[in-house]
Residue frames as qw, qx, qy, qz and C-alpha x, y, z in Angstrom:
[[0.487, 0.839, 0.102, -0.220, 11.10, 20.40, 11.42],
 [0.767, 0.058, 0.313, 0.557, 13.62, 20.02, 8.61],
 [0.008, 0.814, -0.121, -0.568, 15.51, 23.09, 7.48],
 [0.794, 0.435, 0.374, 0.199, 15.44, 22.44, 3.73],
 [0.248, 0.952, -0.173, 0.050, 17.44, 25.60, 3.06],
 [0.353, -0.713, 0.605, 0.025, 20.39, 23.92, 4.78],
 [0.810, 0.023, 0.581, 0.069, 20.15, 20.71, 2.72],
 [0.112, -0.306, 0.661, 0.676, 21.80, 19.99, -0.58],
 [0.618, 0.232, -0.253, -0.708, 19.52, 19.54, -3.61],
 [0.521, 0.116, -0.837, -0.122, 20.27, 15.81, -3.58],
 [0.045, -0.071, -0.825, 0.559, 19.37, 15.48, 0.12],
 [0.463, 0.227, 0.223, -0.827, 16.03, 17.18, -0.49],
 [0.644, 0.237, -0.514, -0.515, 15.32, 14.87, -3.43],
 [0.360, 0.078, -0.916, 0.162, 16.23, 11.80, -1.38],
 [0.202, 0.133, 0.646, -0.724, 13.87, 12.89, 1.40],
 [0.596, 0.259, -0.067, -0.757, 11.08, 13.25, -1.17],
 [0.623, 0.236, -0.679, -0.310, 11.71, 9.85, -2.71],
 [0.453, 0.043, -0.854, 0.252, 12.28, 7.87, 0.47],
 [0.030, 0.231, 0.673, -0.702, 9.57, 9.34, 2.71],
 [0.006, 0.655, 0.696, 0.295, 5.95, 10.35, 2.65],
 [0.236, -0.415, -0.265, 0.837, 6.78, 13.75, 4.16],
 [0.182, 0.348, -0.059, -0.918, 4.14, 16.30, 3.19],
 [0.304, -0.047, -0.766, -0.565, 1.99, 13.79, 1.30],
 [0.721, -0.220, 0.044, -0.655, -1.58, 12.82, 2.01],
 [0.548, -0.275, 0.770, -0.178, -1.75, 9.47, 3.84],
 [0.718, 0.211, 0.663, 0.024, -1.44, 6.62, 1.37],
 [0.523, 0.821, 0.044, -0.225, -0.82, 8.88, -1.64],
 [0.350, 0.750, -0.561, 0.020, 2.92, 8.22, -1.96],
 [0.976, -0.192, -0.006, 0.104, 4.73, 4.91, -1.64],
 [0.180, -0.868, 0.438, 0.150, 8.26, 5.77, -0.50],
 [0.710, 0.486, -0.508, 0.042, 11.22, 4.20, -2.29],
 [0.888, -0.454, 0.012, 0.072, 12.76, 1.49, -0.11],
 [0.326, -0.768, 0.480, 0.271, 16.48, 1.50, 0.72],
 [0.626, -0.029, 0.703, 0.336, 17.13, -1.44, -1.63],
 [0.481, 0.723, 0.459, 0.189, 15.17, 0.18, -4.47],
 [0.004, -0.985, 0.104, 0.141, 16.96, 3.47, -3.85],
 [0.499, -0.522, 0.587, 0.367, 20.35, 1.75, -4.06],
 [0.592, 0.310, 0.657, 0.349, 19.38, 0.29, -7.46],
 [0.263, 0.920, 0.285, 0.063, 18.07, 3.66, -8.62],
 [0.239, -0.888, 0.288, 0.268, 21.26, 5.42, -7.49],
 [0.572, -0.231, 0.664, 0.423, 23.36, 2.89, -9.40],
 [0.499, 0.597, 0.564, 0.277, 21.27, 3.40, -12.55],
 [0.072, 0.993, 0.074, -0.054, 21.66, 7.17, -12.21],
 [0.433, -0.681, 0.461, 0.369, 25.42, 6.82, -11.73],
 [0.600, 0.088, 0.677, 0.417, 25.73, 4.70, -14.89],
 [0.348, 0.755, 0.473, 0.292, 23.78, 7.35, -16.83],
 [0.426, 0.158, -0.083, 0.887, 26.07, 10.14, -15.57],
 [0.283, -0.850, -0.356, -0.264, 23.40, 11.91, -13.53],
 [0.124, 0.596, -0.405, 0.682, 24.88, 14.63, -11.29],
 [0.073, -0.035, 0.801, -0.594, 22.72, 13.27, -8.48],
 [0.093, 0.480, 0.862, -0.130, 19.18, 12.45, -7.45],
 [0.125, 0.610, 0.188, -0.760, 18.22, 16.09, -8.01],
 [0.066, 0.216, -0.640, -0.734, 18.36, 15.45, -11.78],
 [0.055, 0.391, 0.916, 0.072, 15.09, 13.51, -11.53],
 [0.091, 0.647, 0.433, -0.621, 13.25, 16.76, -10.79],
 [0.189, 0.566, -0.286, -0.750, 13.90, 18.04, -14.31],
 [0.054, 0.085, -0.902, -0.421, 12.80, 14.89, -16.16],
 [0.711, -0.027, -0.110, -0.694, 9.36, 13.85, -17.35],
 [0.810, -0.149, 0.524, -0.215, 8.14, 10.35, -16.59],
 [0.868, 0.496, 0.027, 0.006, 8.90, 9.34, -20.21],
 [0.326, 0.773, -0.485, 0.248, 12.45, 10.66, -19.88],
 [0.489, -0.506, 0.645, -0.297, 12.89, 8.70, -16.64],
 [0.931, 0.147, 0.307, -0.130, 11.73, 5.52, -18.41],
 [0.738, 0.639, -0.149, 0.156, 14.23, 6.06, -21.24],
 [0.105, 0.786, -0.511, 0.331, 17.13, 7.21, -19.05],
 [0.341, -0.457, 0.725, -0.386, 16.87, 4.69, -16.25],
 [0.465, 0.056, -0.837, -0.283, 15.12, 1.75, -17.90],
 [0.189, 0.106, 0.780, -0.587, 12.36, 1.60, -15.30],
 [0.090, 0.513, 0.838, 0.161, 8.72, 0.66, -15.78],
 [0.037, -0.526, -0.268, -0.806, 6.37, 3.52, -16.70],
 [0.575, -0.705, -0.376, -0.176, 4.51, 3.11, -13.40],
 [0.698, -0.409, -0.172, 0.562, 7.75, 3.45, -11.43],
 [0.343, 0.210, 0.149, 0.903, 8.79, 6.48, -13.47],
 [0.263, -0.665, -0.351, -0.605, 5.42, 8.12, -12.79],
 [0.683, -0.646, -0.315, 0.130, 5.80, 7.42, -9.06],
 [0.610, -0.185, -0.045, 0.769, 9.29, 8.96, -9.01],
 [0.133, 0.405, 0.268, 0.864, 8.02, 11.98, -10.92],
 [0.440, -0.734, -0.385, -0.346, 5.07, 12.50, -8.55],
 [0.696, -0.530, -0.241, 0.421, 7.42, 12.39, -5.58],
 [0.453, 0.007, 0.084, 0.888, 9.65, 15.05, -7.14],
 [0.088, -0.524, -0.345, -0.774, 6.73, 17.30, -8.06],
 [0.555, -0.693, -0.459, 0.039, 5.36, 16.93, -4.54],
 [0.559, -0.405, -0.123, 0.713, 8.44, 18.79, -3.38],
 [0.198, 0.231, 0.297, 0.905, 8.21, 21.41, -6.08],
 [0.307, -0.634, -0.467, -0.535, 4.58, 22.14, -5.17],
 [0.630, -0.646, -0.401, 0.158, 4.95, 21.91, -1.39],
 [0.583, -0.466, -0.065, 0.663, 8.11, 23.93, -0.99],
 [0.336, 0.495, 0.299, 0.743, 7.74, 26.52, -3.74],
 [0.280, -0.875, -0.251, -0.304, 5.81, 28.67, -1.28],
 [0.657, -0.690, 0.073, 0.293, 8.89, 28.51, 0.97],
 [0.327, 0.874, -0.331, -0.142, 11.07, 29.53, -2.00],
 [0.518, -0.401, 0.740, 0.151, 12.87, 26.20, -1.90],
 [0.767, 0.537, -0.174, -0.305, 13.58, 24.95, -5.39],
 [0.696, -0.440, 0.553, 0.127, 15.64, 21.84, -4.72],
 [0.822, 0.360, 0.387, 0.212, 15.83, 20.82, -8.36],
 [0.484, 0.767, 0.052, 0.418, 17.49, 24.01, -9.50],
 [0.453, -0.883, 0.095, 0.080, 19.35, 25.16, -6.38],
 [0.773, -0.255, 0.322, 0.484, 22.62, 23.65, -7.56],
 [0.525, 0.515, 0.338, 0.588, 22.61, 25.79, -10.68],
 [0.276, -0.211, -0.201, 0.916, 22.43, 28.96, -8.60],
 [0.158, -0.324, -0.415, -0.836, 19.11, 30.10, -10.08]]
């Protein structure tokens, strides 16, 4: 079991993006290491604080910010919302934890 309370917001977001943890079988296609490296570079160029910033963006905002295809943006957004929905009952809000709220 992963203690998400002990993880940084970025670590939680990376787990969501790069795994199928908590998802129905076949419902989420995890981001591969190579694709994640490209995504991280795009986020760095756009001055994102970290991967956690994806949690606050809509799919359209991801398309505009990171210049990814709409389908990829939707996939990234679903992965982030999977965490919001799954862990809200555990009071884990990885997307906003860094702000102290």
